[in-house]
C-alpha positions as CSV (number, residue, x, y, z in Angstrom):
1,M,-17.6,-4.3,5.3
2,P,-13.8,-3.6,3.7
3,E,-13.7,-7.3,2.8
4,Q,-14.8,-8.9,-0.4
5,V,-15.2,-13.0,-1.2
6,R,-15.5,-14.4,-4.2
7,V,-14.9,-17.8,-5.4
8,D,-11.9,-17.6,-8.7
9,E,-13.2,-21.4,-10.2
10,E,-10.7,-20.6,-13.0
11,A,-7.5,-20.3,-10.6
12,G,-9.3,-23.5,-7.9
13,L,-9.2,-21.1,-4.7
14,I,-11.6,-18.5,-2.3
15,E,-9.9,-14.7,-2.8
16,V,-10.3,-12.3,0.3
17,R,-9.8,-9.2,-0.4
18,S,-9.0,-7.0,2.6
19,F,-8.6,-3.2,2.4
20,G,-9.2,-0.5,5.1
21,R,-9.9,-0.2,8.9
22,V,-11.0,-4.0,9.0
23,S,-12.7,-5.1,12.5
24,A,-12.7,-9.1,14.1
25,E,-16.8,-8.3,13.6
26,D,-15.4,-7.8,9.8
27,I,-13.3,-11.2,10.1
28,E,-15.4,-13.7,11.5
29,G,-18.4,-12.7,8.9
30,S,-15.6,-13.0,5.8
31,I,-14.3,-16.2,7.9
32,A,-18.5,-17.8,7.3
33,E,-18.8,-16.5,4.0
34,V,-15.1,-18.7,3.1
35,G,-16.3,-21.6,5.2
36,R,-20.0,-21.6,3.4
37,L,-18.2,-21.0,0.0
38,C,-15.8,-24.2,1.2
39,A,-19.0,-26.0,2.0
40,E,-20.9,-25.3,-1.5
41,T,-17.8,-25.8,-4.6
42,G,-15.5,-27.9,-2.4
43,I,-13.3,-25.8,-2.8
44,T,-10.0,-25.5,0.2
45,H,-7.3,-22.8,-1.4
46,V,-8.3,-19.5,0.1
47,L,-6.3,-16.4,-0.3
48,V,-6.2,-13.5,1.2
49,D,-4.9,-10.2,-0.5
50,G,-4.3,-7.9,2.9
51,T,-2.1,-5.6,1.0
52,E,-4.4,-2.8,1.4
53,T,-5.7,-3.1,4.7
54,E,-4.8,-0.4,7.2
55,T,-5.8,-1.7,10.8
56,M,-6.8,-4.5,12.6
57,P,-8.9,-5.3,15.2
58,S,-7.3,-5.2,18.8
59,V,-5.3,-8.4,20.1
60,T,-8.2,-9.6,21.8
61,G,-10.6,-9.0,18.4
62,T,-7.8,-10.6,16.4
63,Y,-7.3,-14.1,18.3
64,R,-11.7,-14.2,18.7
65,A,-11.4,-13.9,15.3
66,A,-8.7,-15.7,13.9
67,S,-9.7,-19.2,16.3
68,G,-13.1,-18.9,14.2
69,F,-10.7,-20.3,10.9
70,P,-12.3,-24.1,9.7
71,R,-9.5,-27.0,9.4
72,G,-9.6,-28.7,6.4
73,I,-8.6,-25.4,4.2
74,R,-5.4,-23.9,3.7
75,I,-4.8,-19.8,4.0
76,A,-2.2,-17.9,2.4
77,V,-2.5,-14.2,3.3
78,L,-0.7,-11.7,1.5
79,L,1.0,-8.4,2.9
80,S,2.7,-5.5,1.5
81,A,6.5,-4.9,2.3
82,T,5.3,-1.8,5.1
83,Q,1.7,-3.5,5.7
84,P,0.2,-1.2,8.9
85,A,-1.3,-3.7,10.4
86,A,1.1,-6.4,9.9
87,A,2.2,-7.6,13.4
88,Y,-1.8,-8.4,14.1
89,M,-1.7,-10.4,11.0
90,R,1.1,-12.6,12.1
91,F,-0.4,-12.8,15.4
92,G,-3.6,-14.3,13.9
93,E,-1.2,-16.8,11.9
94,T,0.1,-17.9,15.2
95,V,-3.4,-18.5,16.7
96,A,-5.0,-20.2,14.2
97,Q,-1.6,-22.2,13.5
98,N,-1.8,-22.9,17.4
99,R,-5.3,-24.3,16.7
100,G,-4.1,-26.9,13.9
101,V,-5.5,-24.2,10.8
102,A,-2.7,-24.6,7.5
103,I,-2.3,-20.6,7.4
104,K,1.1,-19.2,6.3
105,L,1.9,-15.2,5.1
106,F,3.4,-14.1,2.4
107,R,4.9,-11.1,0.6
108,S,4.7,-12.3,-2.5
109,R,1.6,-13.5,-4.8
110,D,3.1,-15.8,-6.2
111,A,5.0,-17.3,-3.5
112,A,1.5,-18.0,-2.1
113,L,0.2,-19.5,-4.8
114,A,2.4,-22.2,-5.1
115,W,2.5,-22.6,-1.2
116,L,-1.3,-23.4,-1.8
117,R,-0.9,-25.7,-4.9
118,G,1.9,-27.5,-2.7
């Protein structure tokens, strides 16, 4: 799976590292794991490092995956300046926001962390 999910207790967040070719099933698996960890730890801030993501699912796959983000958490997604999959990530952000999810894309890790804490 081209995504890794872990709890960073020191930072008080759940971190998802996304890399390579990411499928809708990969995203759905990560979302389920994030939901489980949020329930288990009480942590509600999630940082997704997508700077190494090469491809994302089709528009339909992105829509389906982004529709499953849990409510009640804040998700910051970190992208690189030359992100090949940025358009699909922006679409996913819009889908999730339209469903009441607090999610935002960032180019800076510091800005993403500041938003999560704010």
